[in-house]
PAZAPA-4460 file (N, C-alpha, C; in steps of 0.05 Angstrom, whole numbers, plus 32768, in hexadecimal, padded with zeros to 4 digits):
% residues 83
    n_x    n_y    n_z   ca_x   ca_y   ca_z    c_x    c_y    c_z   seq   type   mol
   80D9   7F1A   81F6   80CB   7F22   81DE   80D0   7F3F   81D9     1      M     A
   80D8   7F45   81C0   80DF   7F61   81B9   80C5   7F71   81B4     2      A     A
   80C5   7F8A   81BC   80AE   7F9B   81B7   80AE   7FA5   819A     3      T     A
   8097   7FA8   818F   8094   7FB1   8173   8099   7FCF   8172     4      K     A
   80A6   7FD8   815D   80AC   7FF4   8158   80A4   7FFB   813C     5      E     A
   809A   8013   8138   8093   801D   811E   809D   803A   811C     6      R     A
   80A3   8043   8103   80AB   805F   80FE   8096   806A   80EB     7      V     A
   808B   8081   80F2   8076   808C   80E1   8074   80AA   80E4     8      G     A
   8060   80B6   80D7   805B   80D2   80D7   8042   80D9   80E6     9      T     A
   8043   80ED   80F7   802B   80F6   8106   8018   8104   80F2    10      V     A
   7FFF   80FA   80F1   7FEB   8105   80DE   7FD5   8114   80ED    11      V     A
   7FD3   8110   8108   7FBF   811E   8118   7FC9   8121   8134    12      S     A
   7FC5   8139   8140   7FCC   813D   815C   7FB6   814B   816A    13      D     A
   7F9D   8147   8161   7F86   8156   816C   7F7D   814B   8187    14      K     A
   7F84   8132   818E   7F7B   8127   81A7   7F8F   812E   81BD    15      M     A
   7F86   812C   81D6   7F97   8132   81ED   7FA7   8119   81F3    16      D     A
   7FC2   811C   81F3   7FD5   8107   81FA   7FD4   80F0   81E6    17      K     A
   7FC9   80F4   81CE   7FC8   80DF   81BA   7FCE   80EB   819F    18      T     A
   7FDE   80DD   818F   7FE3   80E5   8173   7FDD   80CD   8161    19      V     A
   7FD6   80D3   8148   7FD2   80BF   8134   7FEA   80BE   8122    20      V     A
   7FF7   80A6   8120   800F   80A3   8111   800A   8091   80F9    21      V     A
   8011   809B   80E1   800D   808B   80C9   8028   807E   80C2    22      A     A
   8027   8063   80C0   803F   8054   80BA   803C   8048   809E    23      V     A
   804E   804E   808C   804D   8045   8070   805E   802C   806D    24      E     A
   8052   8018   8061   8060   7FFF   805C   8062   7FFB   803D    25      N     A
   807B   7FFA   8033   807F   7FF7   8016   808A   7FDB   8011    26      R     A
   807E   7FCE   7FFC   8087   7FB3   7FF5   8080   7FAE   7FD8    27      F     A
   808F   7F9C   7FCB   8089   7F97   7FAF   8071   7F84   7FAD    28      P     A
   8060   7F8A   7F99   8048   7F7A   7F94   8051   7F5E   7F8D    29      H     A
   8045   7F49   7F98   804F   7F2E   7F94   804F   7F25   7F77    30      P     A
   803C   7F2F   7F66   803B   7F26   7F4A   8047   7F3B   7F38    31      I     A
   803F   7F55   7F3B   8047   7F69   7F28   8061   7F78   7F2F    32      Y     A
   806C   7F73   7F47   8086   7F7E   7F50   8086   7F9D   7F52    33      K     A
   8070   7FAA   7F4F   806F   7FC7   7F53   806F   7FCC   7F71    34      K     A
   807C   7FE1   7F79   807D   7FE8   7F96   8061   7FF3   7F9E    35      T     A
   8056   7FE6   7FB3   803C   7FED   7FBD   8040   7FF9   7FD9    36      V     A
   8032   800E   7FE0   8035   8019   7FFB   801A   8018   8009    37      S     A
   801A   800D   8021   8002   800B   8031   8007   801C   804A    38      R     A
   7FF3   802B   8053   7FF5   803C   806A   7FE3   8032   8080    39      T     A
   7FEE   802F   8098   7FDE   8028   80AF   7FE1   803E   80C4    40      K     A
   7FCA   8044   80D1   7FCA   805A   80E5   7FC8   804E   8101    41      R     A
   7FDA   8057   8112   7FDA   804E   812E   7FD5   8066   8140    42      Y     A
   7FC5   8062   8155   7FC2   8077   816A   7FD7   8071   817F    43      K     A
   7FE7   8086   8185   7FFE   8083   8198   7FFB   8097   81AE    44      A     A
   8004   808F   81C6   8003   80A0   81DE   801A   80B3   81DD    45      H     A
   8014   80CD   81E1   8028   80E2   81E1   8024   80F2   81FB    46      D     A
   8031   80EA   8211   802C   80F5   822B   8030   8113   822D    47      E     A
   8044   811E   8220   804B   813A   8222   803D   814B   820C    48      A     A
   802D   813F   81FB   8022   814E   81E4   8037   815C   81D4    49      N     A
   804E   814E   81D0   8065   815B   81C3   8065   8158   81A5    50      A     A
   8057   8144   819A   8056   813F   817E   8043   8152   816F    51      C     A
   804B   815B   8158   803A   816B   8146   8037   815D   812C    52      K     A
   8024   8166   811C   801E   815A   8102   8037   815D   80F0    53      V     A
   8040   8147   80E3   8057   8147   80D2   8070   813D   80DF    54      G     A
   8070   813A   80F9   8088   812F   8107   808C   8112   8100    55      D     A
   80A5   810A   80FE   80AC   80EE   80FA   80B2   80E2   8116    56      R     A
   80A4   80CD   811D   80A6   80C2   8138   80AA   80A3   8137    57      V     A
   80B6   8099   814D   80B9   807C   8151   80A5   8075   8167    58      R     A
   8093   8061   8162   8080   8058   8175   8086   803B   817D    59      I     A
   807F   8034   8196   8084   8019   81A0   8069   800E   81AB    60      T     A
   8066   7FF4   81A9   804E   7FE7   81B2   804E   7FE7   81D1    61      E     A
   8036   7FEB   81DC   8033   7FEC   81F9   8019   7FDE   8201    62      T     A
   8013   7FDD   821A   7FFA   7FD2   8224   7FE3   7FE3   821A    63      R     A
   7FCB   7FD8   8219   7FB4   7FE8   8210   7FAF   7FFF   8223    64      P     A
   7FAF   8018   8217   7FAB   8030   8227   7F8E   803A   8224    65      L     A
   7F81   8032   820E   7F65   8038   820A   7F5A   8023   81F6    66      S     A
   7F42   8028   81EC   7F36   8014   81DA   7F47   8011   81C1    67      R     A
   7F52   8027   81B7   7F60   8026   819D   7F7E   802C   81A0    68      T     A
   7F87   8034   81B7   7FA3   803D   81BB   7FB4   8027   81C7    69      K     A
   7FC7   801C   81B7   7FD9   8008   81C0   7FF6   800E   81BB    70      R     A
   7FFC   8027   81B3   8018   802F   81AC   801F   8048   81BC    71      W     A
   8039   804C   81BF   8043   8063   81CE   805A   8070   81BE    72      S     A
   805B   808B   81BE   8071   8099   81B0   808B   8095   81BF    73      V     A
   809F   8088   81B3   80B9   8084   81C0   80CB   809C   81BD    74      A     A
   80CC   80A7   81A4   80DD   80BE   81A0   80D4   80CD   8187    75      E     A
   80D9   80E7   8186   80D4   80F7   816E   80EE   80F7   815E    76      V     A
   80EE   80ED   8146   8106   80EB   8136   810E   8105   8129    77      L     A
   80FA   8112   811C   80FF   812E   8113   80E4   813C   8111    78      N     A
   80E5   8156   8115   80CC   8166   8117   80C6   8171   80FC    79      T     A
   80AD   8178   80F8   80A4   8184   80DF   80AE   81A1   80DD    80      S     A
   80B4   81AA   80C5   80BF   81C5   80C1   80A9   81D9   80BB    81      S     A
   8090   81D2   80C0   807A   81E5   80B9   8073   81F6   80D1    82      A     A
   8085   8208   80D9   807F   8219   80EF   8084   8236   80E9    83      S     A
***
């Protein structure tokens, strides 16, 4: 069984070893055909506290690490330029 992967943007890094990643899903509305975007937020494990707000990251599904944390940061795709 393949593990699930998502690509999203870090929206919060205030917790220790945890980041909140917002993943945007775009799809056409079934009746009106307008593009609709839905955002889902995942809590992901970041062992090294390397991710900052605005970073684009790839997360993978893992075993439950806490009550709400079931994802882990696999890699940082590109960093935010707000420094």
